[in-house]
C-alpha positions in Angstrom: -11.9 27.4 -13.8 -10.7 24.2 -15.4 -7.2 25.2 -14.6 -8.0 25.4 -10.9 -9.5 21.9 -10.9 -6.6 20.6 -12.9 -4.1 22.2 -10.5 -6.0 20.8 -7.5 -6.0 17.3 -9.1 -2.3 17.4 -9.8 -1.6 18.7 -6.2 -3.6 15.8 -4.8 -1.9 13.2 -6.9 1.5 14.4 -6.0 0.8 15.1 -2.3 -0.9 11.9 -1.4 2.1 9.8 -2.2 4.2 12.0 0.0 1.7 11.4 2.8 1.7 7.7 2.2 5.5 7.7 1.9 5.9 9.5 5.2 3.6 7.1 7.1 4.0 3.6 5.5 1.2 1.3 6.2 -0.9 4.1 7.7 -4.1 3.0 9.2 -7.1 4.9 7.9 -8.3 5.3 11.5 -5.0 6.6 12.7 -5.3 9.5 15.0 -3.3 12.7 14.6 -1.4 11.8 17.8 -0.4 8.5 16.1 0.5 10.4 12.9 2.8 12.7 14.8 4.5 9.8 16.5 5.0 8.1 13.1 6.3 11.3 11.6 8.8 11.7 14.4 10.0 8.1 14.0 10.2 8.3 10.1 12.3 11.4 10.1 12.3 14.0 7.4 10.4 13.5 4.1 12.9 12.2 1.5 13.9 14.6 -1.2 13.0 13.9 -4.8 15.4 16.3 -6.5 12.5 18.3 -7.9 12.5 21.6 -6.0 8.8 22.3 -6.6 7.7 18.9 -5.5 10.0 19.0 -2.4 8.6 22.4 -1.4 5.1 21.2 -1.8 5.8 18.0 0.3 7.4 20.1 3.0 4.4 22.5 3.0 2.0 19.7 3.4 4.1 18.1 6.1 4.1 21.4 8.0 0.3 21.9 7.6 -0.4 18.3 8.7 1.9 18.7 11.8 0.3 22.1 12.7 -3.2 20.7 12.4 -2.4 17.5 14.2 -0.7 19.3 17.0 -3.8 21.4 17.6 -6.2 18.4 17.1 -4.5 15.3 18.4 -7.7 13.2 18.6 -8.8 13.9 15.0 -8.2 11.3 12.4 -5.1 11.7 10.3 -7.2 11.1 7.1 -9.5 13.9 8.1 -6.5 16.1 8.7 -5.2 15.3 5.2 -8.5 16.3 3.7 -8.4 19.6 5.6 -4.9 20.3 4.5 -5.6 19.4 0.8 -8.8 21.6 0.8 -6.9 24.7 1.9 
């Protein structure tokens, strides 16, 4: 069970910078609609050169986009929590 918690912690630590990187200066009260606009303006997530990290960031971006498309009035921070808990 400790391995699961450790894996979740590592995932959170590596994914949150990707979220912050894709939406610089993100407002904690930002709506999903605003998040989608910021994502479109920012372009694709920059590649790190680490295939596993890049895949994880792309997966998180996809899940965030899917959730926010379905729930445009939700807070982006809540969407991130939903994505990270899956």
